N, C-alpha and C positions, 0 to 999 in steps of 0.2 A: 439660803443665806441672801441677805440684801447687799451684796456688795458688787462693786463695778469696777474694772482696770482702770486706772488714770495714769497719766504720764506727766502731769504738771500737778502745781498747788491749787490751780483754780480758786474758787471761792469757797472751799472746803474748810471746815473749822477742825476736822478729825480726819486723819489719814492713817490707814492699816498698811503695815507690813507684810504682806501675803507668806513671804519667806519664815518669818520668824513669829507670826501671830501676835504682833504687837501693834497698840493703837497709839499715836500721838497727837497731842493737841497742839496745833500749829502755832496758836497764838503765846504758847508757852515754850516753844522749840528751845533746845538747849543747842547753840551751834558751836560749842567748844570743839575741840578735836575728838573728845571721846564722847561727845553728845549723841543727838538724835539721828544725825547724817541723812536728813529727808532728801537732799539733791540726790546722793547716791543710791538710794533705795529706788527713788522716781527714776533714775538713769539706768538700773538694773531691772526695772519692769516689774517691781514688786509692788508697786503702790496700788492700795485699794480705797475707794471712796464708799463709804456706808448709805444707806438710803432707809430712813431720814439719816441726816448728818449729826447723830447723838453718839456720846460716849455709851449710853445705854444700847444702841442697836449695835454697837462694836462689840460690847460684851455678850449680847445676844449671838451675835455670829462668832463668837469664840474666840475673839481677841483680849489679851491681857494688857494691861495698862504698862506704858513706857515708864520705867523708875526714874528716868530725868525729868519729863516735861508733865508727868500726869502724876506721878507717884503711886504708892499703893499696889505696886506688882505683886502678884501672887506666885511669883518663880523665885 
């Protein structure tokens, strides 16, 4: 895998939730109460970054699209 643990948004385009194996596009984050909850996943130490920072790499590493910020989830 090409992931590394992260604890902040940094300059990443994509951020994975290691607990749910879901990838989020930070530029399209759903900030509603039932949205992506990026701050919560970072606070719980579930955030991972991909190298390279691409959706294709996230898929290669086994992460599914977030239905809220990317769409096309296979779950």
